[in-house]
LUMTORTOR-427712 format. One line per field, with one value per residue: z, x, y of N, C-alpha, C in turn; residue number from 1. Coordinates in Angstrom, 3 decimals, padded with zeros to 6 digits. Layout:
nc3	(Z;...)
nc1	(X;...)
nc2	(Y;...)
cac3	(Z;...)
cac1	(X;...)
cac2	(Y;...)
cc3	(Z;...)
cc1	(X;...)
cc2	(Y;...)
num	(NUM;...)
This chain:
nc3	(097.848;094.946;093.221;090.384;088.596;086.783;083.991;082.792;080.631;079.371;079.352;077.821;075.510;075.013;074.085;076.088;077.196;077.311;079.681;081.245;081.274;083.404;085.795;089.053;088.944;090.418;090.691;092.811;093.176;094.961;096.885;098.524;099.887;101.636;103.550;105.458;107.689;109.570;112.808;114.666;117.675;119.227;122.107;124.103;127.031;129.063;127.005;123.167;123.371;121.459;118.964;118.559;118.509;121.030;120.990;120.266;117.911;115.683;113.458;110.557;108.174;105.367;104.094;101.711;100.840;098.876;097.783;095.266;095.171;093.804;093.463;092.493;092.366;092.114;091.835;091.035;089.194;090.962;093.366;094.417;095.659;094.049;094.330;093.714;094.494;094.179;094.705;094.208;094.507;095.010;092.858;090.935;091.368;092.458;095.504;096.652;096.697;096.187;095.768;096.132;097.109;098.290;100.114;101.295;103.426;103.696;104.209;103.193;101.043;100.431;098.102;098.060;098.683;099.979;103.271;103.766;106.119;108.577;110.822;110.489;111.375;114.196;117.262;118.124;120.268;119.633;117.068;117.903;118.284;115.957;115.371;114.486;114.862;115.074;114.415;111.446;112.298;115.335;114.974;113.734;115.275;117.466;116.040;115.835;118.689;121.632;122.581;120.230;119.101;117.172;115.761;115.844;115.022;115.403;118.017;118.096;116.157;112.322;109.250;108.271;105.413;101.755;100.866;098.723;099.891;101.029;102.668;104.516;105.860;108.174;108.150;109.847;112.990;115.140;116.279;116.309;114.643;112.782;111.476;108.848;107.902;105.389;104.173;101.995;100.938;098.624;097.791;098.115;100.737;103.875;104.716;105.557;106.497;109.369;110.084;112.792;113.890;116.621;116.543;118.644;118.896;120.288;120.026;121.431;122.821;123.026;121.692;121.373;122.373;121.641;121.241;120.659;119.594;118.515;116.990;115.762;113.659;112.450;110.080;109.316;107.933;106.428;103.863;101.913;098.854;099.507;101.074;103.900;106.680;106.976;108.354;111.114;111.969;111.876;112.530;114.561;117.229;118.050;119.769;120.197;122.455;122.584;123.776;123.134;123.970;122.913;123.611;123.149;122.818;123.206;123.067;124.070;124.277;124.986;124.583;124.457;123.527;122.461;121.338;120.930;119.690;117.552;117.899;120.250;120.900;121.614;123.539;123.147;125.034;125.070;126.442;125.772;125.772;124.825;124.282;122.991;122.331;120.575;119.454;118.261;115.683;116.189;116.915;119.441;120.875;122.722;123.713;125.051;125.172;126.296;126.262;126.738;126.953;127.691;127.766;127.544;130.522;131.787;129.197;127.465;126.105;125.651;124.615;124.354;123.137;121.948;120.090;118.087;115.657;113.274;111.486;108.784;106.570;104.867;103.815;104.422;106.564;109.193;111.522;114.500;115.986;118.947;120.186;122.645;123.104;125.067;124.875;126.172;126.431;127.995;129.454;131.027;130.281;128.231;127.875;125.255;124.161;122.308;121.216;119.140;116.469;114.526;112.041;109.786;107.004;105.534;102.856;101.474;098.762)
nc1	(102.882;101.579;100.022;097.550;096.458;093.555;092.605;090.314;090.485;092.306;090.403;088.620;090.211;090.422;088.133;085.733;082.766;080.951;079.673;080.933;083.506;083.568;083.813;085.518;088.672;090.984;093.282;095.305;098.057;099.643;101.661;103.208;105.730;106.830;109.439;110.012;111.526;110.821;110.992;110.217;109.319;108.010;106.540;105.160;103.573;102.735;105.286;104.771;101.985;099.398;100.237;102.523;106.176;108.420;110.571;109.419;108.386;110.236;111.000;111.783;111.482;111.191;109.389;107.721;105.635;103.422;101.834;099.589;097.974;095.248;093.504;090.784;089.019;086.171;084.396;081.047;078.525;076.359;077.295;077.793;080.398;082.362;084.159;086.532;088.273;091.023;092.961;095.988;097.561;101.022;100.675;099.393;096.621;093.620;093.011;091.430;088.479;086.526;084.178;082.638;079.867;079.257;077.424;077.380;075.148;073.861;075.892;077.909;077.724;079.069;080.474;082.063;084.530;086.349;086.053;085.225;083.988;082.224;082.909;085.864;086.970;087.227;087.983;091.524;093.549;095.823;096.707;098.527;100.784;103.503;101.532;101.900;100.413;100.003;102.059;101.651;101.588;101.174;098.469;097.031;097.152;095.653;093.297;092.816;092.417;091.582;088.749;087.713;087.970;087.020;089.215;089.972;091.483;090.588;088.316;086.294;084.286;083.689;083.449;083.269;085.292;085.133;082.931;081.286;079.785;078.077;078.159;077.213;078.042;077.349;077.260;079.733;078.634;079.289;081.560;080.251;079.526;077.776;077.773;076.689;076.978;076.523;076.430;076.116;076.412;075.493;074.862;073.116;072.679;071.733;073.548;074.803;075.675;075.351;076.495;077.391;078.055;078.892;080.554;082.863;084.623;086.477;088.508;091.242;093.513;096.150;095.852;093.438;090.382;089.076;085.958;084.114;081.358;080.473;078.781;077.972;076.088;076.438;074.820;074.554;073.272;073.074;071.175;069.897;068.725;066.079;065.437;065.953;067.476;070.828;073.120;074.187;076.185;078.099;077.092;077.091;077.156;078.497;080.224;081.931;083.601;085.832;088.116;090.122;093.153;094.782;097.570;099.946;102.767;102.164;099.916;097.141;095.487;092.390;090.438;087.599;086.115;083.670;082.512;079.883;078.909;076.448;075.653;076.127;078.828;081.197;081.965;083.468;085.523;087.131;089.687;092.018;094.856;096.937;099.622;101.875;104.658;105.998;108.995;111.548;111.809;111.620;109.220;107.525;105.888;103.796;101.557;098.793;096.698;093.825;092.300;089.188;087.324;084.038;082.431;084.149;085.465;088.653;089.923;092.041;093.894;096.442;098.238;101.209;102.980;105.728;106.895;109.450;110.084;111.647;112.003;113.740;114.259;111.927;109.149;110.312;110.971;112.205;111.533;111.532;109.713;108.917;107.060;104.740;102.765;100.430;098.532;095.939;094.495;092.132;091.250;093.262;095.112;097.352;099.551;100.334;103.114;104.397;107.075;108.046;109.529;110.130;111.483;110.964;111.204;109.881;108.771;107.267;105.323)
nc2	(066.625;067.619;070.015;070.607;073.241;073.748;075.908;077.759;078.705;076.659;074.937;075.066;075.525;072.602;072.244;072.073;072.682;075.853;076.125;074.304;075.946;077.751;076.533;075.841;074.213;071.547;069.422;067.329;065.344;062.982;060.847;057.958;055.947;052.991;051.352;048.407;046.527;043.757;041.772;039.229;037.202;034.342;032.908;030.018;029.105;026.813;025.677;024.447;024.325;025.272;024.517;025.249;024.009;023.269;025.565;027.626;030.184;032.231;034.852;037.225;039.770;041.360;044.423;046.117;049.066;050.822;053.799;055.884;058.793;060.533;063.412;065.007;068.008;070.194;072.864;073.454;075.823;076.496;076.008;073.670;071.362;069.029;065.974;063.530;060.866;058.650;055.989;054.389;051.180;049.408;047.375;048.597;048.290;049.358;051.018;052.547;054.500;057.414;059.159;062.321;064.468;067.966;070.018;073.383;073.901;071.407;069.190;066.421;063.934;060.796;058.058;055.405;052.698;050.019;049.900;052.490;054.172;055.612;054.543;054.415;056.922;056.961;057.921;056.753;055.410;053.815;055.143;057.110;055.985;053.917;051.755;048.550;046.038;042.683;039.940;037.441;035.123;035.077;036.116;033.949;032.110;032.774;032.719;030.076;029.362;027.840;028.764;029.341;031.873;034.853;036.754;040.511;043.429;045.598;046.564;048.029;049.701;049.755;048.589;045.282;044.000;044.144;046.178;048.271;051.384;054.255;057.549;059.743;062.844;065.587;069.277;071.050;072.564;074.640;073.072;070.777;066.994;065.088;061.712;059.102;055.928;053.134;050.052;047.220;043.870;043.133;040.532;037.367;036.901;038.341;040.387;043.404;046.548;049.154;052.047;054.968;058.041;060.431;063.602;065.859;068.619;071.063;073.770;075.663;077.950;076.892;074.364;071.488;069.736;066.706;064.627;061.597;059.289;056.165;053.951;050.493;048.341;045.231;042.999;039.711;036.818;034.097;032.550;029.903;028.486;027.920;029.929;029.472;029.914;029.287;030.062;032.149;033.636;035.642;038.042;041.330;043.724;046.754;049.416;052.473;054.738;057.665;060.117;062.967;064.628;067.522;069.394;072.138;070.694;068.107;064.896;063.116;060.120;058.578;055.516;053.725;050.716;048.153;045.105;042.738;039.793;038.035;035.234;034.605;033.969;035.161;038.156;041.419;043.353;046.464;048.656;051.573;053.064;056.109;058.183;060.704;062.571;065.440;066.953;068.918;067.791;065.131;062.342;060.984;058.017;056.263;053.372;051.662;048.520;047.037;043.802;042.179;039.461;038.772;036.379;034.190;033.198;034.618;035.012;037.205;039.583;041.891;044.471;046.496;049.183;051.240;053.956;055.625;058.292;060.396;063.256;063.487;065.178;067.431;065.490;062.991;060.363;058.446;055.544;053.450;050.893;049.154;046.372;044.761;041.808;039.943;036.976;034.945;032.173;031.770;029.284;028.799;027.300;028.019;030.671;033.009;034.799;037.928;039.524;042.279;043.892;046.624;048.248;051.063;053.317;056.017;057.690;060.555;062.244)
cac3	(097.083;093.532;092.690;088.969;088.174;085.280;083.643;082.101;079.281;078.719;079.187;076.419;074.265;074.961;073.313;077.123;076.790;078.034;081.123;082.134;081.340;084.547;087.082;089.415;088.882;090.921;090.565;093.302;093.114;096.288;097.014;099.424;099.678;102.975;103.231;106.543;108.365;110.875;113.535;115.722;118.485;120.001;123.185;125.000;128.370;128.714;125.629;122.520;123.880;120.675;117.263;118.161;119.298;122.304;120.688;120.043;116.583;115.085;112.203;110.293;107.119;104.616;103.001;101.236;100.395;097.975;097.313;094.776;095.327;092.647;094.140;091.543;092.766;091.036;092.214;090.050;089.242;091.865;094.764;094.753;095.769;093.952;094.493;093.303;094.824;093.592;095.197;093.415;095.405;094.167;091.943;090.020;091.583;093.144;096.840;097.670;095.552;096.775;094.912;097.157;096.624;099.235;099.969;102.724;104.387;103.620;104.354;102.187;101.060;099.940;098.121;098.470;098.739;101.338;104.426;104.114;106.296;109.502;111.757;110.331;111.617;115.204;118.225;118.251;120.820;118.768;116.060;118.353;117.872;114.619;115.922;113.654;114.605;115.220;113.326;110.763;113.032;116.185;114.339;113.281;116.692;118.066;115.592;116.065;119.762;122.168;122.614;118.741;118.971;115.952;116.398;115.314;115.381;116.401;118.818;118.421;114.723;111.195;108.569;107.780;104.253;101.269;100.341;098.323;101.052;101.020;103.724;104.755;107.046;108.473;108.255;111.370;113.695;116.645;116.388;116.446;113.251;112.831;110.203;108.655;106.842;104.775;103.376;101.606;100.178;097.136;097.794;098.460;102.167;104.702;104.913;105.600;107.904;109.209;111.142;112.927;114.720;116.833;117.037;118.958;118.755;120.907;120.024;122.645;122.446;122.896;121.201;121.244;122.853;121.005;121.628;119.853;120.051;117.775;116.637;114.229;113.686;111.344;109.849;108.644;107.869;104.912;103.671;101.227;097.896;099.774;102.035;105.123;107.473;107.305;109.190;111.298;113.168;111.735;112.878;115.866;117.436;118.503;120.341;120.377;122.766;122.598;123.599;122.545;124.126;122.010;123.779;122.593;121.835;123.626;122.645;125.192;123.828;125.876;123.795;125.194;122.618;122.787;120.416;120.715;118.482;117.885;118.121;121.824;121.129;122.435;123.769;123.486;125.443;125.138;126.733;125.324;126.113;123.938;124.418;121.910;122.188;119.287;119.857;117.332;114.615;116.755;117.547;120.551;121.208;123.694;123.476;125.818;124.950;126.813;125.653;127.536;126.436;128.878;127.370;128.058;131.837;131.745;127.968;127.493;125.061;125.954;123.648;124.495;121.871;121.943;119.082;117.743;114.649;112.865;110.250;108.441;105.975;104.718;103.350;104.411;108.070;109.672;112.751;114.997;116.682;119.629;120.515;123.321;122.629;125.092;124.480;127.388;125.842;128.803;129.792;131.937;129.801;127.698;127.384;124.126;124.139;120.976;121.101;117.678;116.406;113.142;111.520;108.401;106.438;104.840;101.729;100.871;097.776)
cac1	(101.668;101.812;098.645;098.074;095.100;093.245;092.411;089.396;091.222;092.626;089.152;088.157;090.869;090.406;086.530;084.953;081.619;081.036;079.367;082.009;084.593;083.404;083.727;087.141;089.058;092.071;093.902;096.098;098.527;100.475;102.285;104.120;106.391;107.295;110.194;110.209;112.550;110.196;111.378;109.283;109.895;106.514;106.879;104.277;103.782;103.555;105.586;103.921;100.453;098.403;100.634;104.069;106.880;109.020;111.068;108.395;108.181;110.911;111.017;112.301;111.159;111.322;108.179;107.473;104.123;103.777;100.563;099.677;096.803;094.679;092.455;090.182;087.974;085.824;082.918;079.929;078.297;075.516;078.412;078.166;081.353;082.089;085.323;086.925;089.885;091.218;094.256;096.675;098.944;102.126;100.267;098.398;095.534;092.635;092.752;090.681;087.647;085.532;083.487;081.720;079.138;079.156;076.966;077.491;074.018;073.474;076.938;078.705;077.804;080.320;080.280;083.087;084.726;087.579;085.753;085.945;082.817;082.504;083.520;086.918;087.300;086.775;089.203;092.121;094.739;096.950;097.314;099.838;102.320;103.458;101.220;102.181;099.540;100.572;102.464;100.491;101.720;100.258;097.259;096.726;097.227;094.490;092.049;092.700;092.353;090.253;087.767;087.123;087.616;087.109;090.162;090.304;092.336;089.943;087.258;085.042;083.548;084.673;082.955;084.515;085.144;085.367;081.755;080.978;079.050;077.399;078.385;076.701;078.228;076.417;077.996;080.062;078.174;079.907;082.472;079.569;079.259;077.221;077.896;076.250;077.241;075.818;077.420;075.791;077.440;074.762;074.822;071.789;072.570;071.408;074.710;074.986;076.507;075.213;077.456;076.861;079.069;078.829;081.895;082.526;085.761;086.463;089.706;091.646;094.526;097.310;095.259;091.781;089.709;087.907;084.972;083.369;080.483;080.284;078.136;077.554;075.056;076.450;073.854;075.096;072.655;073.089;069.916;069.837;067.769;064.611;065.374;066.338;068.486;071.780;074.489;073.687;077.181;078.820;076.583;077.638;076.916;079.743;080.190;083.394;083.814;086.826;088.436;091.529;093.494;095.963;097.922;101.218;103.648;101.255;098.737;096.829;094.091;091.559;089.368;086.779;085.324;082.994;081.617;079.137;078.283;074.828;075.644;076.930;080.390;082.111;081.462;085.041;085.279;088.628;090.257;093.349;095.584;097.929;100.369;102.587;105.382;106.638;110.427;112.864;111.895;111.114;107.828;107.418;104.498;103.405;100.481;098.460;095.501;093.961;091.016;088.690;085.709;082.754;081.928;085.479;086.507;090.005;090.458;093.041;094.486;096.966;099.511;102.055;103.899;106.533;107.931;110.145;110.528;112.503;111.823;115.186;113.911;110.180;108.563;111.311;111.104;112.815;111.421;111.349;108.598;108.900;105.676;104.879;101.640;100.177;097.303;095.683;093.177;090.998;091.030;093.939;096.328;098.233;099.820;101.200;103.614;105.122;108.102;107.868;110.326;109.943;112.160;110.930;111.702;109.093;108.807;106.154;105.397)
cac2	(066.755;068.364;070.445;071.215;074.210;073.852;077.071;077.459;078.916;075.524;074.069;075.817;074.972;071.071;071.701;072.056;073.216;076.947;075.950;073.992;077.029;079.095;075.857;075.695;072.902;071.104;067.890;067.038;064.196;062.510;059.423;057.611;054.839;052.651;050.028;047.929;045.470;043.249;040.650;038.873;035.876;034.091;031.974;029.856;029.129;025.810;025.435;023.477;024.147;025.250;024.684;025.612;023.393;023.811;026.609;028.864;030.719;033.461;035.008;038.442;039.682;042.663;044.579;047.299;049.659;052.160;054.128;057.055;059.104;061.286;063.890;065.919;068.734;071.240;073.767;074.015;077.297;076.460;075.795;072.118;070.850;067.591;065.494;062.138;060.465;057.333;055.567;053.324;050.456;049.162;046.310;049.247;048.046;050.679;050.528;053.515;054.981;057.827;060.315;062.813;065.672;068.603;071.581;073.998;073.754;070.244;068.564;065.926;062.619;060.196;056.939;054.727;051.314;049.526;050.340;054.256;054.546;056.794;053.808;054.427;058.180;057.085;058.262;055.496;055.368;053.364;056.259;057.774;055.341;053.399;050.659;047.691;045.142;041.489;039.129;036.509;033.679;035.104;035.897;032.654;030.990;033.317;032.573;028.788;029.133;026.620;029.405;029.749;033.376;035.286;038.324;041.423;044.206;046.834;045.841;048.882;049.906;049.725;047.333;044.431;043.542;045.664;046.214;049.391;051.865;055.376;057.982;061.229;063.808;066.610;070.157;071.036;073.268;074.816;072.091;069.373;067.029;063.612;060.632;057.762;055.107;052.134;049.050;045.961;043.271;042.828;038.997;036.681;037.151;039.694;040.953;044.512;046.962;050.401;052.857;056.267;058.799;061.896;063.877;067.140;069.443;072.436;074.147;076.461;078.438;075.545;072.792;071.176;068.790;066.139;063.862;061.204;058.293;055.589;052.468;049.655;047.193;044.413;041.960;038.751;035.964;033.234;031.674;028.957;028.386;028.204;030.918;028.693;030.453;028.279;030.527;033.713;033.366;036.964;039.419;041.819;044.881;047.400;050.918;053.105;056.158;058.116;061.426;063.142;066.118;068.130;070.384;072.614;069.185;066.485;064.588;062.033;059.569;057.340;055.049;052.255;049.641;046.832;044.142;041.636;038.837;037.552;034.101;034.906;033.241;036.194;039.740;042.130;045.120;047.083;050.074;051.805;054.732;056.549;059.443;061.529;064.117;066.097;068.038;068.863;066.902;063.685;062.330;059.888;057.648;055.171;053.002;050.265;048.403;045.731;043.405;041.106;038.310;038.270;035.357;032.969;033.730;034.845;035.250;038.259;040.078;042.850;045.116;047.755;049.765;052.421;054.207;056.896;058.566;061.268;063.524;063.646;066.387;067.235;064.189;062.004;060.183;057.203;055.126;052.136;050.609;048.096;045.935;043.300;041.205;038.541;036.331;034.261;031.352;031.792;028.074;028.497;025.811;028.404;032.141;033.237;036.097;038.044;040.368;042.554;045.285;047.111;049.528;051.654;054.603;056.601;059.260;061.271;063.504)
cc3	(095.976;093.316;091.471;089.045;087.002;085.000;083.020;080.860;078.613;078.484;077.929;075.367;073.975;074.526;074.608;076.693;077.531;079.206;082.196;082.194;082.590;085.697;087.038;089.540;089.580;091.005;091.366;093.235;094.061;096.127;098.190;099.283;101.356;102.759;104.858;106.555;109.704;111.225;114.467;116.472;119.437;120.783;123.621;126.273;128.859;127.089;124.372;122.454;122.530;119.290;117.214;119.150;120.623;122.226;120.312;118.623;116.553;113.768;111.901;108.803;106.812;103.918;102.721;100.924;099.718;097.273;096.291;094.795;094.407;093.162;093.230;092.347;091.940;091.787;091.457;090.273;090.272;093.295;095.224;094.594;095.157;094.075;094.435;093.781;094.472;094.050;094.534;094.152;094.262;093.300;091.002;090.192;092.458;094.615;097.812;096.487;096.464;095.828;095.814;096.458;098.114;098.963;101.251;103.740;104.120;104.144;102.961;102.355;099.764;099.329;097.786;098.644;099.801;102.290;104.634;105.147;107.818;110.485;111.899;111.019;113.447;115.949;118.484;119.191;119.881;117.574;116.503;118.534;116.415;114.978;114.579;113.428;115.202;114.089;112.816;111.766;114.233;115.933;113.977;114.568;117.679;117.576;115.684;117.668;120.096;122.461;121.346;118.897;117.350;116.520;115.483;115.517;116.227;116.881;118.451;117.099;113.747;110.619;107.855;106.182;103.476;099.989;099.852;099.479;100.594;102.765;103.825;106.268;106.856;108.270;109.768;111.875;115.274;117.240;116.627;115.080;113.715;111.441;110.392;107.647;106.712;104.016;103.125;100.612;098.517;096.920;097.961;100.015;102.697;105.364;104.617;107.114;107.872;110.575;111.558;114.052;114.993;117.417;117.439;119.162;119.342;120.762;121.085;122.141;122.276;122.473;121.164;122.116;121.794;121.213;120.642;120.372;118.499;117.723;115.362;114.355;112.356;111.079;108.856;108.520;106.259;104.826;102.481;100.195;098.251;100.693;103.499;105.670;107.517;108.098;109.428;112.555;113.246;112.355;114.325;116.052;118.078;118.342;120.378;121.239;122.889;122.885;123.690;123.086;123.586;122.503;124.051;121.746;122.266;122.970;123.223;124.269;124.452;124.836;124.569;123.979;123.140;121.573;120.664;119.629;118.645;118.082;119.865;121.996;121.868;122.293;124.395;124.223;125.420;125.554;126.537;125.503;125.214;124.407;123.542;122.238;121.277;119.660;118.799;116.408;115.095;117.196;118.118;120.828;122.015;123.544;124.356;125.413;125.517;126.670;126.935;126.833;127.384;128.603;127.930;129.101;131.564;130.215;127.962;126.608;125.176;124.785;124.132;123.177;122.191;120.588;118.823;116.340;114.761;111.910;109.917;107.445;105.516;103.786;103.182;105.854;108.325;110.849;113.289;115.741;117.768;120.234;121.380;123.141;123.562;125.119;125.774;126.532;126.658;129.583;130.921;131.186;129.017;127.526;126.277;124.214;122.578;121.356;119.530;117.322;114.987;112.977;110.344;108.440;105.424;103.760;101.329;099.696;097.434)
cc1	(102.063;100.210;098.932;096.477;094.858;092.466;091.086;089.433;091.348;091.675;088.692;088.717;090.726;088.664;085.789;083.996;081.736;080.582;080.743;083.592;084.676;083.533;085.575;087.299;090.533;092.485;095.277;096.660;099.633;100.499;103.134;104.725;107.058;108.228;110.000;110.911;111.511;110.989;110.493;109.625;108.594;107.206;105.380;104.680;102.588;104.031;104.707;102.548;099.397;099.183;102.164;105.191;107.547;109.875;110.363;108.661;109.597;110.965;111.354;111.753;111.069;109.906;108.410;105.992;104.268;102.358;101.014;098.215;096.694;093.332;092.102;089.100;087.197;084.583;082.115;079.251;076.949;076.110;078.047;079.729;081.523;083.787;085.592;088.447;089.901;092.659;094.432;097.537;099.972;101.984;099.793;097.132;094.886;092.742;091.795;090.077;086.461;085.449;082.331;080.980;078.982;078.432;077.010;076.176;073.574;074.719;077.294;078.136;078.657;079.925;081.706;083.125;086.107;087.084;085.975;084.808;083.460;083.025;085.168;087.814;086.838;088.125;089.836;093.498;095.859;097.522;098.442;100.885;102.244;102.830;101.173;101.422;100.497;100.999;101.162;100.481;100.821;098.547;096.297;096.025;095.820;093.242;091.557;092.683;091.348;088.941;087.114;086.918;087.947;087.654;090.019;090.797;091.754;088.421;086.104;084.201;084.455;084.130;084.036;084.403;085.788;084.139;081.576;079.881;078.568;077.796;077.859;077.215;077.737;077.528;078.420;079.719;078.588;080.626;081.487;079.443;078.879;077.484;077.326;076.800;076.732;076.382;076.369;076.491;076.673;074.801;073.055;071.387;072.154;072.375;074.901;075.438;075.798;076.162;076.931;077.816;078.813;079.785;081.809;084.047;085.523;087.995;090.100;092.782;095.877;096.722;094.079;091.451;088.593;087.156;084.323;082.733;080.548;079.611;077.934;076.820;075.360;075.633;074.570;074.244;072.402;071.779;070.334;068.779;066.811;064.459;065.601;067.464;070.074;073.179;074.174;074.977;078.183;078.387;076.869;076.966;078.193;079.704;081.818;083.060;085.264;086.992;089.924;092.017;094.822;096.328;099.468;101.521;103.143;100.290;098.269;095.498;093.397;090.364;088.612;086.082;084.706;082.646;081.165;078.620;076.990;074.867;075.966;078.088;081.396;081.352;082.964;084.579;086.804;088.688;091.359;093.646;096.745;098.451;101.559;103.244;105.959;107.570;111.036;112.828;111.487;109.773;107.921;106.255;104.565;101.884;100.199;096.913;095.233;092.524;090.344;087.575;085.302;082.303;083.025;085.832;087.778;090.956;090.900;093.569;095.264;098.257;099.951;103.152;104.473;106.857;108.493;110.532;110.989;112.207;113.555;115.150;112.052;110.064;109.419;111.644;111.746;112.019;111.502;110.301;108.888;107.599;105.810;103.578;101.643;098.468;097.138;094.351;091.956;090.758;092.196;095.468;097.458;098.400;100.649;102.010;104.724;105.946;108.304;108.845;110.151;110.682;111.551;111.317;110.395;108.922;107.723;106.302;104.208)
cc2	(067.704;068.714;071.079;071.762;074.033;074.984;077.190;078.132;077.588;074.713;074.257;075.227;073.403;070.984;071.439;072.800;074.541;076.915;075.267;074.905;077.833;078.094;075.942;074.473;072.866;069.675;067.915;065.518;063.887;061.203;059.286;056.096;054.249;051.421;049.717;046.818;045.106;042.248;040.453;037.518;035.672;032.936;031.408;029.356;028.096;025.782;024.288;023.324;024.086;025.199;025.120;024.580;024.277;025.373;028.189;029.204;032.173;033.752;036.698;038.423;041.321;043.076;045.790;048.168;051.058;052.668;055.525;057.524;060.322;062.098;065.268;066.729;069.948;071.819;074.351;075.188;077.416;076.016;074.635;072.098;069.479;066.993;064.011;062.055;059.010;056.988;054.245;052.549;050.064;048.225;047.181;049.186;049.297;049.876;051.741;054.374;055.700;059.056;061.122;064.250;066.685;069.891;072.093;073.504;072.409;069.030;067.898;064.567;061.928;058.613;056.366;053.204;050.986;050.314;052.015;054.891;055.464;055.972;054.000;055.789;057.935;057.546;057.296;055.895;055.181;054.179;057.099;057.162;054.889;051.939;049.545;046.501;043.880;040.972;038.230;035.460;034.068;035.226;034.447;031.680;031.435;032.880;030.830;028.347;028.060;027.464;029.648;030.820;033.795;036.824;039.089;042.625;045.467;046.390;046.939;048.767;049.585;048.161;046.415;043.803;044.820;045.861;047.642;050.228;053.477;056.199;059.394;061.987;064.861;067.967;070.520;072.335;073.479;073.561;070.608;068.874;065.461;063.209;059.308;056.925;053.681;051.338;047.747;045.390;042.892;041.262;038.606;036.368;038.188;039.857;042.602;045.224;048.811;051.165;054.332;056.672;059.969;062.287;065.343;067.524;070.846;072.835;075.247;076.908;077.773;074.701;072.781;070.235;068.086;064.849;062.911;059.785;057.507;054.322;051.916;048.481;046.498;043.186;040.920;037.101;035.390;032.826;030.847;029.079;028.651;029.079;030.439;029.451;029.479;028.785;032.235;033.762;034.737;037.924;039.831;043.350;045.738;049.054;051.366;054.464;056.371;059.536;061.573;064.424;066.561;069.315;070.953;070.923;067.794;066.190;063.299;061.867;058.533;056.671;053.547;051.864;048.676;046.551;042.940;040.873;038.422;036.295;033.645;034.068;034.235;037.599;040.245;043.162;045.260;048.431;050.189;053.162;054.725;057.992;059.699;062.574;064.232;067.313;067.677;067.693;065.228;063.629;061.240;059.398;056.550;054.491;051.434;050.083;046.822;045.223;042.427;040.274;038.136;037.202;034.024;034.207;033.505;034.915;036.634;038.592;041.476;043.489;046.393;048.078;050.789;052.834;055.521;057.204;060.120;061.815;064.137;064.627;066.146;066.359;062.886;061.790;058.606;056.769;054.039;051.958;048.782;047.731;044.632;042.999;040.239;038.292;034.966;033.543;031.717;030.620;027.632;027.750;026.709;030.215;032.137;034.664;036.390;039.111;040.770;043.982;045.233;048.145;050.139;053.047;054.630;057.595;059.341;062.002;064.170)
num	(1;2;3;4;5;6;7;8;9;10;11;12;13;14;15;16;17;18;19;20;21;22;23;24;25;26;27;28;29;30;31;32;33;34;35;36;37;38;39;40;41;42;43;44;45;46;47;48;49;50;51;52;53;54;55;56;57;58;59;60;61;62;63;64;65;66;67;68;69;70;71;72;73;74;75;76;77;78;79;80;81;82;83;84;85;86;87;88;89;90;91;92;93;94;95;96;97;98;99;100;101;102;103;104;105;106;107;108;109;110;111;112;113;114;115;116;117;118;119;120;121;122;123;124;125;126;127;128;129;130;131;132;133;134;135;136;137;138;139;140;141;142;143;144;145;146;147;148;149;150;151;152;153;154;155;156;157;158;159;160;161;162;163;164;165;166;167;168;169;170;171;172;173;174;175;176;177;178;179;180;181;182;183;184;185;186;187;188;189;190;191;192;193;194;195;196;197;198;199;200;201;202;203;204;205;206;207;208;209;210;211;212;213;214;215;216;217;218;219;220;221;222;223;224;225;226;227;228;229;230;231;232;233;234;235;236;237;238;239;240;241;242;243;244;245;246;247;248;249;250;251;252;253;254;255;256;257;258;259;260;261;262;263;264;265;266;267;268;269;270;271;272;273;274;275;276;277;278;279;280;281;282;283;284;285;286;287;288;289;290;291;292;293;294;295;296;297;298;299;300;301;302;303;304;305;306;307;308;309;310;311;312;313;314;315;316;317;318;319;320;321;322;323;324;325;326;327;328;329;330;331;332;333;334;335;336;337;338;339;340;341;342;343;344;345;346;347;348;349)
């Protein structure tokens, strides 16, 4: 990351006002790029049940993702902290926009896009590995399953879509922090989301313990021109409990998540475990997640992942992730399995 300090004399030379000349400014520019080689193989038991022929599906692909982030900060004469963060992806489009105002005694209020609410900061066991999710093929199969399931990668919190939102985070007092987020689609439907989180961190000599509880209510009711409800299928309530222990070179995470849809079609519950060990430039991780749907008997999704990353040099790393995913439709007719391997190299600046 490169930091550029903007001196007050330079600001004056550029024609800034005398009031601006007393402000502290800092601009940080950072970037990262990742190249991946992905390989997956999907099989069904029995074969050909819901969309694949007897030989299942196999595929390989390469992918690349590049991001550049600009972080501009300044402190006003009366002690307010102003911060603007903008991210650009490989296509030159903004993929992260956040503007925040902070005050020591009142906390921080942030205006943002791209699901940057408090639900994205929950403790997540999957973060201890290079969890790459599932292939598009398996995602499509789960979405088209006989249970009519709407599948989401994270069953706990986090608003859907890219609606702008506003978030308030309290000052951290004795390790305790509270956050609230609000999103609204801005269209004619009653489509909005409220997220809340309470988190606590306790440091000790060899590490720290962190706990959090998060809750989300997503309202989604579409109405026609006369105000009659025509669709209320997307609303849900979700909760997430998480605990993380960091001790020397080890990290352990447990998180429990629930998501219940207002239409009664699905009621997901998930429990995940993760462990990570760091030694001599290596980061080794393992992760397991089990998801059940209380509405559909025997519906189950499990995912196990292990990963190894090596720091080749500061800002340059390479790694491999092995994943195994299984999905049971719940009617006893099909079980779908996917083996997925991802090799990656990451450079950050």
